[in-house]
GUTOR-590877 format. One record per atom (N, C-alpha, C): residue number from 1; residue in one letter; atom name; x, y, z. Coordinates in nm, 4 decimals. Last residue first. Layout:
N
+-----+------+------+----------+----------+----------+
:  nr : rest : atom :        x :        y :        z :
+-----+------+------+----------+----------+----------+
: NUM :    A :   CA :        X :        Y :        Z :
...
+-----+------+------+----------+----------+----------+
END
This chain:
97
+-----+------+------+----------+----------+----------+
:  nr : rest : atom :        x :        y :        z :
+-----+------+------+----------+----------+----------+
:  97 :    S :    N :   2.2169 :  -0.8704 :  -1.3607 :
:  97 :    S :   CA :   2.2102 :  -0.9948 :  -1.2752 :
:  97 :    S :    C :   2.3310 :  -0.8396 :  -1.1737 :
:  96 :    D :    N :   2.1713 :  -0.7991 :  -1.6126 :
:  96 :    D :   CA :   2.0549 :  -0.7261 :  -1.5663 :
:  96 :    D :    C :   2.1220 :  -0.7800 :  -1.3833 :
:  95 :    S :    N :   2.3010 :  -0.9719 :  -1.7733 :
:  95 :    S :   CA :   2.3693 :  -0.8107 :  -1.7771 :
:  95 :    S :    C :   2.2854 :  -0.7754 :  -1.6902 :
:  94 :    K :    N :   2.1060 :  -1.1807 :  -1.7887 :
:  94 :    K :   CA :   2.2351 :  -1.2041 :  -1.7229 :
:  94 :    K :    C :   2.3204 :  -1.0230 :  -1.6966 :
:  93 :    S :    N :   1.9314 :  -1.1965 :  -1.9870 :
:  93 :    S :   CA :   1.8530 :  -1.0983 :  -1.8755 :
:  93 :    S :    C :   1.9845 :  -1.0858 :  -1.7221 :
:  92 :    N :    N :   1.8547 :  -1.2083 :  -2.3089 :
:  92 :    N :   CA :   1.8692 :  -1.2286 :  -2.1949 :
:  92 :    N :    C :   1.9095 :  -1.1141 :  -2.0856 :
:  91 :    P :    N :   1.5609 :  -1.2934 :  -2.3809 :
:  91 :    P :   CA :   1.6543 :  -1.1812 :  -2.2865 :
:  91 :    P :    C :   1.7255 :  -1.2470 :  -2.2964 :
:  90 :    A :    N :   1.4835 :  -1.5799 :  -2.5427 :
:  90 :    A :   CA :   1.4332 :  -1.5051 :  -2.4876 :
:  90 :    A :    C :   1.5936 :  -1.3981 :  -2.3970 :
:  89 :    D :    N :   1.3624 :  -1.4691 :  -2.9524 :
:  89 :    D :   CA :   1.5250 :  -1.5861 :  -2.7955 :
:  89 :    D :    C :   1.4446 :  -1.5087 :  -2.7282 :
:  88 :    I :    N :   1.0832 :  -1.5021 :  -3.0780 :
:  88 :    I :   CA :   1.2519 :  -1.4561 :  -3.0429 :
:  88 :    I :    C :   1.2808 :  -1.4794 :  -2.9345 :
:  87 :    G :    N :   0.8636 :  -1.4885 :  -3.1341 :
:  87 :    G :   CA :   0.9807 :  -1.6076 :  -3.1549 :
:  87 :    G :    C :   1.0516 :  -1.5177 :  -3.2152 :
:  86 :    L :    N :   0.6205 :  -1.4629 :  -2.8915 :
:  86 :    L :   CA :   0.6560 :  -1.3861 :  -3.0282 :
:  86 :    L :    C :   0.7516 :  -1.3804 :  -3.1616 :
:  85 :    A :    N :   0.6374 :  -1.7459 :  -2.8060 :
:  85 :    A :   CA :   0.4823 :  -1.7254 :  -2.8804 :
:  85 :    A :    C :   0.4757 :  -1.5850 :  -3.0009 :
:  84 :    T :    N :   0.9364 :  -1.6955 :  -2.6750 :
:  84 :    T :   CA :   0.8605 :  -1.8037 :  -2.7685 :
:  84 :    T :    C :   0.7272 :  -1.7728 :  -2.8458 :
:  83 :    A :    N :   0.8543 :  -1.4814 :  -2.5619 :
:  83 :    A :   CA :   0.9321 :  -1.4689 :  -2.6933 :
:  83 :    A :    C :   0.9386 :  -1.5948 :  -2.7501 :
:  82 :    L :    N :   0.6534 :  -1.5795 :  -2.3455 :
:  82 :    L :   CA :   0.6760 :  -1.4585 :  -2.3455 :
:  82 :    L :    C :   0.7611 :  -1.4617 :  -2.5360 :
:  81 :    S :    N :   0.7835 :  -1.8214 :  -2.1931 :
:  81 :    S :   CA :   0.6123 :  -1.8299 :  -2.3330 :
:  81 :    S :    C :   0.7022 :  -1.7557 :  -2.4001 :
:  80 :    I :    N :   1.0252 :  -1.6949 :  -2.1109 :
:  80 :    I :   CA :   1.0379 :  -1.7776 :  -2.2252 :
:  80 :    I :    C :   0.9316 :  -1.8232 :  -2.3243 :
:  79 :    Q :    N :   0.9295 :  -1.5421 :  -1.9607 :
:  79 :    Q :   CA :   0.9505 :  -1.4314 :  -1.9923 :
:  79 :    Q :    C :   0.9811 :  -1.5744 :  -2.1302 :
:  78 :    H :    N :   0.7833 :  -1.7912 :  -1.7668 :
:  78 :    H :   CA :   0.6367 :  -1.6659 :  -1.7690 :
:  78 :    H :    C :   0.7717 :  -1.5529 :  -1.9126 :
:  77 :    G :    N :   1.0070 :  -1.8635 :  -1.6491 :
:  77 :    G :   CA :   0.9374 :  -1.9462 :  -1.7684 :
:  77 :    G :    C :   0.8437 :  -1.8508 :  -1.7994 :
:  76 :    Q :    N :   1.1284 :  -1.6761 :  -1.4730 :
:  76 :    Q :   CA :   1.1832 :  -1.6659 :  -1.5978 :
:  76 :    Q :    C :   1.1237 :  -1.7089 :  -1.7455 :
:  75 :    E :    N :   0.8431 :  -1.6762 :  -1.3375 :
:  75 :    E :   CA :   0.9392 :  -1.5808 :  -1.4076 :
:  75 :    E :    C :   0.9452 :  -1.6140 :  -1.5113 :
:  74 :    Q :    N :   0.9994 :  -1.9072 :  -1.2142 :
:  74 :    Q :   CA :   0.8112 :  -1.8947 :  -1.2858 :
:  74 :    Q :    C :   0.8329 :  -1.7965 :  -1.3417 :
:  73 :    M :    N :   1.2091 :  -1.8620 :  -1.0309 :
:  73 :    M :   CA :   1.1590 :  -1.9033 :  -1.1242 :
:  73 :    M :    C :   1.0457 :  -1.9572 :  -1.2325 :
:  72 :    L :    N :   1.0992 :  -1.6808 :  -0.9176 :
:  72 :    L :   CA :   1.1529 :  -1.5797 :  -1.0098 :
:  72 :    L :    C :   1.1868 :  -1.6607 :  -1.1037 :
:  71 :    I :    N :   0.9283 :  -1.7705 :  -0.7081 :
:  71 :    I :   CA :   0.8986 :  -1.6812 :  -0.7282 :
:  71 :    I :    C :   0.9642 :  -1.6595 :  -0.9101 :
:  70 :    E :    N :   1.1932 :  -1.9237 :  -0.5251 :
:  70 :    E :   CA :   1.0360 :  -2.0187 :  -0.6458 :
:  70 :    E :    C :   1.0128 :  -1.9142 :  -0.7569 :
:  69 :    R :    N :   1.3440 :  -1.7088 :  -0.5098 :
:  69 :    R :   CA :   1.4262 :  -1.7505 :  -0.6054 :
:  69 :    R :    C :   1.2429 :  -1.8912 :  -0.6286 :
:  68 :    V :    N :   1.0657 :  -1.5845 :  -0.3130 :
:  68 :    V :   CA :   1.1680 :  -1.6036 :  -0.3900 :
:  68 :    V :    C :   1.2336 :  -1.5477 :  -0.4762 :
:  67 :    H :    N :   1.1374 :  -1.8335 :  -0.1317 :
:  67 :    H :   CA :   0.9828 :  -1.8124 :  -0.1745 :
:  67 :    H :    C :   1.0150 :  -1.6876 :  -0.2696 :
:  66 :    E :    N :   1.4413 :  -1.7871 :  -0.0367 :
:  66 :    E :   CA :   1.3772 :  -1.8433 :  -0.1284 :
:  66 :    E :    C :   1.2316 :  -1.8374 :  -0.1919 :
:  65 :    A :    N :   1.3765 :  -1.5275 :   0.0887 :
:  65 :    A :   CA :   1.4629 :  -1.5356 :  -0.0554 :
:  65 :    A :    C :   1.4631 :  -1.6868 :  -0.1198 :
:  64 :    M :    N :   1.2635 :  -1.5966 :   0.3230 :
:  64 :    M :   CA :   1.2361 :  -1.4990 :   0.2501 :
:  64 :    M :    C :   1.3572 :  -1.5157 :   0.0541 :
:  63 :    A :    N :   1.5100 :  -1.7716 :   0.4642 :
:  63 :    A :   CA :   1.3979 :  -1.8607 :   0.3921 :
:  63 :    A :    C :   1.2772 :  -1.7212 :   0.2891 :
:  62 :    Y :    N :   1.6829 :  -1.5528 :   0.5195 :
:  62 :    Y :   CA :   1.6790 :  -1.6465 :   0.3595 :
:  62 :    Y :    C :   1.5518 :  -1.7632 :   0.2750 :
:  61 :    E :    N :   1.7391 :  -1.2745 :   0.5321 :
:  61 :    E :   CA :   1.6025 :  -1.3554 :   0.5455 :
:  61 :    E :    C :   1.6872 :  -1.4576 :   0.5184 :
:  60 :    A :    N :   2.0311 :  -1.1362 :   0.5752 :
:  60 :    A :   CA :   2.0205 :  -1.3124 :   0.6476 :
:  60 :    A :    C :   1.8460 :  -1.3847 :   0.6537 :
:  59 :    F :    N :   2.0473 :  -0.8893 :   0.4856 :
:  59 :    F :   CA :   2.0000 :  -0.9077 :   0.5376 :
:  59 :    F :    C :   1.9342 :  -1.1285 :   0.6549 :
:  58 :    E :    N :   2.0740 :  -1.0460 :   0.1878 :
:  58 :    E :   CA :   2.1952 :  -0.9239 :   0.3039 :
:  58 :    E :    C :   2.1193 :  -0.9515 :   0.3683 :
:  57 :    D :    N :   1.9532 :  -1.1958 :   0.1618 :
:  57 :    D :   CA :   2.0024 :  -1.2779 :   0.1204 :
:  57 :    D :    C :   2.1668 :  -1.1828 :   0.2808 :
:  56 :    C :    N :   1.7708 :  -1.0072 :   0.0685 :
:  56 :    C :   CA :   1.7396 :  -1.0642 :   0.1736 :
:  56 :    C :    C :   1.9310 :  -1.2017 :   0.2503 :
:  55 :    Q :    N :   1.8702 :  -0.8709 :  -0.0798 :
:  55 :    Q :   CA :   1.8528 :  -0.8147 :  -0.0363 :
:  55 :    Q :    C :   1.7805 :  -0.8657 :   0.1231 :
:  54 :    R :    N :   1.9130 :  -1.0805 :  -0.3477 :
:  54 :    R :   CA :   2.0103 :  -0.9679 :  -0.2752 :
:  54 :    R :    C :   1.9845 :  -0.9700 :  -0.1581 :
:  53 :    I :    N :   1.6508 :  -1.0716 :  -0.4204 :
:  53 :    I :   CA :   1.7812 :  -1.2009 :  -0.2945 :
:  53 :    I :    C :   1.8297 :  -1.1258 :  -0.3198 :
:  52 :    R :    N :   1.5628 :  -0.8178 :  -0.5067 :
:  52 :    R :   CA :   1.5720 :  -0.9014 :  -0.3245 :
:  52 :    R :    C :   1.6362 :  -0.9933 :  -0.3204 :
:  51 :    E :    N :   1.7568 :  -0.8703 :  -0.7299 :
:  51 :    E :   CA :   1.7391 :  -0.7846 :  -0.6260 :
:  51 :    E :    C :   1.6932 :  -0.8018 :  -0.4864 :
:  50 :    R :    N :   1.5705 :  -1.0678 :  -0.8501 :
:  50 :    R :   CA :   1.7349 :  -1.0857 :  -0.8338 :
:  50 :    R :    C :   1.7386 :  -0.9599 :  -0.6989 :
:  49 :    Y :    N :   1.3271 :  -0.8990 :  -0.9008 :
:  49 :    Y :   CA :   1.3118 :  -1.0567 :  -0.7532 :
:  49 :    Y :    C :   1.4490 :  -1.0966 :  -0.7736 :
:  48 :    N :    N :   1.4046 :  -0.6919 :  -1.0421 :
:  48 :    N :   CA :   1.3062 :  -0.6863 :  -0.8956 :
:  48 :    N :    C :   1.3641 :  -0.8516 :  -0.8229 :
:  47 :    R :    N :   1.3813 :  -0.8364 :  -1.2799 :
:  47 :    R :   CA :   1.4793 :  -0.7530 :  -1.2844 :
:  47 :    R :    C :   1.5445 :  -0.7394 :  -1.1317 :
:  46 :    I :    N :   1.1797 :  -1.0048 :  -1.3237 :
:  46 :    I :   CA :   1.2961 :  -1.0961 :  -1.3166 :
:  46 :    I :    C :   1.3785 :  -1.0001 :  -1.2569 :
:  45 :    A :    N :   1.0056 :  -0.7857 :  -1.3605 :
:  45 :    A :   CA :   1.0088 :  -0.8154 :  -1.2664 :
:  45 :    A :    C :   1.1437 :  -0.9286 :  -1.2610 :
:  44 :    E :    N :   1.1074 :  -0.6721 :  -1.6670 :
:  44 :    E :   CA :   1.1217 :  -0.6094 :  -1.5024 :
:  44 :    E :    C :   1.1408 :  -0.6955 :  -1.3939 :
:  43 :    M :    N :   1.0159 :  -0.8883 :  -1.7647 :
:  43 :    M :   CA :   1.1891 :  -0.8542 :  -1.7734 :
:  43 :    M :    C :   1.2412 :  -0.7950 :  -1.6724 :
:  42 :    E :    N :   0.7617 :  -0.8323 :  -1.7557 :
:  42 :    E :   CA :   0.8678 :  -0.9965 :  -1.7429 :
:  42 :    E :    C :   0.9805 :  -0.9448 :  -1.7168 :
:  41 :    I :    N :   0.6896 :  -0.6220 :  -1.8640 :
:  41 :    I :   CA :   0.6924 :  -0.6156 :  -1.7718 :
:  41 :    I :    C :   0.7826 :  -0.7688 :  -1.7371 :
:  40 :    E :    N :   0.8481 :  -0.7012 :  -2.1527 :
:  40 :    E :   CA :   0.9100 :  -0.6030 :  -2.1551 :
:  40 :    E :    C :   0.8139 :  -0.5992 :  -1.9278 :
:  39 :    L :    N :   0.6740 :  -0.9040 :  -2.2433 :
:  39 :    L :   CA :   0.7989 :  -0.9346 :  -2.2488 :
:  39 :    L :    C :   0.8503 :  -0.8742 :  -2.1622 :
:  38 :    D :    N :   0.3985 :  -0.7697 :  -2.3075 :
:  38 :    D :   CA :   0.3881 :  -0.8329 :  -2.0480 :
:  38 :    D :    C :   0.5190 :  -0.9369 :  -2.1187 :
:  37 :    F :    N :   0.4398 :  -0.5906 :  -2.4303 :
:  37 :    F :   CA :   0.4496 :  -0.5392 :  -2.2922 :
:  37 :    F :    C :   0.4172 :  -0.6175 :  -2.2195 :
:  36 :    R :    N :   0.4702 :  -0.7962 :  -2.6058 :
:  36 :    R :   CA :   0.5784 :  -0.7635 :  -2.5832 :
:  36 :    R :    C :   0.5720 :  -0.6784 :  -2.4681 :
:  35 :    L :    N :   0.1840 :  -0.8200 :  -2.6237 :
:  35 :    L :   CA :   0.3666 :  -0.9241 :  -2.5570 :
:  35 :    L :    C :   0.4516 :  -0.9311 :  -2.5784 :
:  34 :    M :    N :   0.0985 :  -0.6931 :  -2.7649 :
:  34 :    M :   CA :   0.0011 :  -0.6285 :  -2.6052 :
:  34 :    M :    C :   0.2053 :  -0.7829 :  -2.5714 :
:  33 :    E :    N :   0.2159 :  -0.6793 :  -3.0575 :
:  33 :    E :   CA :   0.2227 :  -0.5855 :  -2.9319 :
:  33 :    E :    C :   0.1885 :  -0.6218 :  -2.8419 :
:  32 :    K :    N :   0.0338 :  -0.8618 :  -3.0764 :
:  32 :    K :   CA :   0.1794 :  -0.8330 :  -3.1154 :
:  32 :    K :    C :   0.2770 :  -0.7892 :  -3.0377 :
:  31 :    A :    N :  -0.2162 :  -0.7783 :  -3.1127 :
:  31 :    A :   CA :  -0.1273 :  -0.8839 :  -3.0045 :
:  31 :    A :    C :  -0.0386 :  -0.9174 :  -2.9617 :
:  30 :    R :    N :  -0.3466 :  -0.4711 :  -3.0650 :
:  30 :    R :   CA :  -0.2763 :  -0.5848 :  -3.1849 :
:  30 :    R :    C :  -0.1714 :  -0.6049 :  -3.1091 :
:  29 :    A :    N :  -0.3882 :  -0.2585 :  -2.9199 :
:  29 :    A :   CA :  -0.5591 :  -0.3844 :  -2.9967 :
:  29 :    A :    C :  -0.4187 :  -0.4676 :  -3.0525 :
:  28 :    S :    N :  -0.3144 :  -0.2896 :  -2.5690 :
:  28 :    S :   CA :  -0.3207 :  -0.2424 :  -2.7454 :
:  28 :    S :    C :  -0.3864 :  -0.3114 :  -2.8025 :
:  27 :    T :    N :  -0.2225 :  -0.1459 :  -2.2830 :
:  27 :    T :   CA :  -0.2558 :  -0.1829 :  -2.3922 :
:  27 :    T :    C :  -0.2507 :  -0.2273 :  -2.5397 :
:  26 :    R :    N :  -0.0605 :  -0.1322 :  -2.0171 :
:  26 :    R :   CA :  -0.0421 :  -0.1024 :  -2.1594 :
:  26 :    R :    C :  -0.0820 :  -0.1785 :  -2.1817 :
:  25 :    V :    N :  -0.1271 :  -0.0152 :  -1.6370 :
:  25 :    V :   CA :  -0.1482 :  -0.1785 :  -1.7385 :
:  25 :    V :    C :  -0.1458 :  -0.0919 :  -1.8675 :
:  24 :    Q :    N :   0.0194 :   0.1583 :  -1.3879 :
:  24 :    Q :   CA :  -0.0458 :   0.1778 :  -1.5672 :
:  24 :    Q :    C :  -0.0104 :   0.0277 :  -1.6269 :
:  23 :    K :    N :   0.0664 :  -0.0409 :  -1.0944 :
:  23 :    K :   CA :   0.2007 :   0.0489 :  -1.1860 :
:  23 :    K :    C :   0.0581 :   0.0530 :  -1.2898 :
:  22 :    P :    N :  -0.0426 :   0.0283 :  -0.8179 :
:  22 :    P :   CA :   0.0870 :  -0.1223 :  -0.8953 :
:  22 :    P :    C :   0.0150 :  -0.0109 :  -1.0596 :
:  21 :    Q :    N :   0.1489 :  -0.0117 :  -0.4802 :
:  21 :    Q :   CA :   0.1425 :   0.0273 :  -0.5690 :
:  21 :    Q :    C :   0.1518 :   0.0108 :  -0.7090 :
:  20 :    I :    N :   0.1154 :  -0.1609 :  -0.1956 :
:  20 :    I :   CA :   0.1212 :  -0.1360 :  -0.3218 :
:  20 :    I :    C :   0.0243 :  -0.0560 :  -0.4293 :
:  19 :    V :    N :   0.3188 :  -0.2531 :   0.0599 :
:  19 :    V :   CA :   0.2127 :  -0.1065 :   0.0327 :
:  19 :    V :    C :   0.2035 :  -0.1704 :  -0.1340 :
:  18 :    P :    N :   0.2357 :  -0.4909 :   0.3905 :
:  18 :    P :   CA :   0.2411 :  -0.5181 :   0.2269 :
:  18 :    P :    C :   0.2535 :  -0.2977 :   0.2167 :
:  17 :    M :    N :   0.3402 :  -0.4216 :   0.6984 :
:  17 :    M :   CA :   0.1892 :  -0.3864 :   0.6877 :
:  17 :    M :    C :   0.2917 :  -0.3772 :   0.4950 :
:  16 :    E :    N :   0.5365 :  -0.6653 :   0.9153 :
:  16 :    E :   CA :   0.5401 :  -0.4869 :   0.8786 :
:  16 :    E :    C :   0.4049 :  -0.5208 :   0.7811 :
:  15 :    G :    N :   0.6569 :  -0.8351 :   1.0573 :
:  15 :    G :   CA :   0.5459 :  -0.7676 :   1.1250 :
:  15 :    G :    C :   0.5101 :  -0.6180 :   1.0848 :
:  14 :    L :    N :   0.7115 :  -1.0572 :   0.8818 :
:  14 :    L :   CA :   0.8068 :  -0.9948 :   0.9851 :
:  14 :    L :    C :   0.7588 :  -0.7991 :   1.0429 :
:  13 :    Y :    N :   0.4857 :  -1.1542 :   0.8397 :
:  13 :    Y :   CA :   0.5482 :  -1.2272 :   0.8582 :
:  13 :    Y :    C :   0.6429 :  -1.1810 :   0.9810 :
:  12 :    D :    N :   0.4603 :  -0.9613 :   0.6393 :
:  12 :    D :   CA :   0.3946 :  -0.9200 :   0.7353 :
:  12 :    D :    C :   0.4242 :  -1.0185 :   0.9271 :
:  11 :    I :    N :   0.6451 :  -1.0257 :   0.4032 :
:  11 :    I :   CA :   0.6775 :  -0.9447 :   0.4446 :
:  11 :    I :    C :   0.6186 :  -0.8844 :   0.6521 :
:  10 :    Q :    N :   0.5394 :  -1.2978 :   0.3185 :
:  10 :    Q :   CA :   0.6181 :  -1.3013 :   0.4278 :
:  10 :    Q :    C :   0.6291 :  -1.2137 :   0.5065 :
:   9 :    K :    N :   0.2663 :  -1.2169 :   0.2742 :
:   9 :    K :   CA :   0.2820 :  -1.2593 :   0.4317 :
:   9 :    K :    C :   0.4377 :  -1.3185 :   0.5098 :
:   8 :    A :    N :   0.3988 :  -1.0647 :   0.0415 :
:   8 :    A :   CA :   0.3092 :  -1.0494 :   0.1548 :
:   8 :    A :    C :   0.3233 :  -1.0839 :   0.2548 :
:   7 :    I :    N :   0.4255 :  -1.1986 :  -0.1486 :
:   7 :    I :   CA :   0.5265 :  -1.2092 :  -0.0369 :
:   7 :    I :    C :   0.5221 :  -1.1021 :   0.0438 :
:   6 :    I :    N :   0.2304 :  -1.4377 :  -0.1726 :
:   6 :    I :   CA :   0.3125 :  -1.5265 :  -0.0550 :
:   6 :    I :    C :   0.4583 :  -1.3671 :  -0.0258 :
:   5 :    L :    N :   0.0342 :  -1.2803 :  -0.2687 :
:   5 :    L :   CA :   0.0404 :  -1.3369 :  -0.1726 :
:   5 :    L :    C :   0.1625 :  -1.4389 :  -0.1090 :
:   4 :    A :    N :   0.1917 :  -1.2097 :  -0.5006 :
:   4 :    A :   CA :   0.1700 :  -1.0665 :  -0.4276 :
:   4 :    A :    C :   0.1531 :  -1.0681 :  -0.2757 :
:   3 :    H :    N :   0.1527 :  -1.4882 :  -0.6666 :
:   3 :    H :   CA :   0.3132 :  -1.3850 :  -0.5817 :
:   3 :    H :    C :   0.3098 :  -1.3259 :  -0.5613 :
:   2 :    S :    N :  -0.0880 :  -1.4393 :  -0.7416 :
:   2 :    S :   CA :  -0.0121 :  -1.5373 :  -0.6052 :
:   2 :    S :    C :   0.0765 :  -1.5158 :  -0.5359 :
:   1 :    M :    N :  -0.1354 :  -1.2990 :  -0.9022 :
:   1 :    M :   CA :  -0.2396 :  -1.2731 :  -0.7056 :
:   1 :    M :    C :  -0.1365 :  -1.3684 :  -0.6531 :
+-----+------+------+----------+----------+----------+
END
């Protein structure tokens, strides 16, 4: 939620209204499967934040890009934690950049 608030404030600063379209949450009774679902979400978020950084830089919105970079670092930390909990190496996201 804190990430959404940071981004929403930046969008508001640009004079726009944030649009929210939450995705369906996948659930499971099995803990390992839930961790895998969470890892997939983190990987998608990382790809999306990298793309937003490129877009911010392209439009010279450097302050917003810095906020997104900070969020990206946190998401990568989440990715590593989830992979560790699953007993796997953190997925290599470099091919997505």
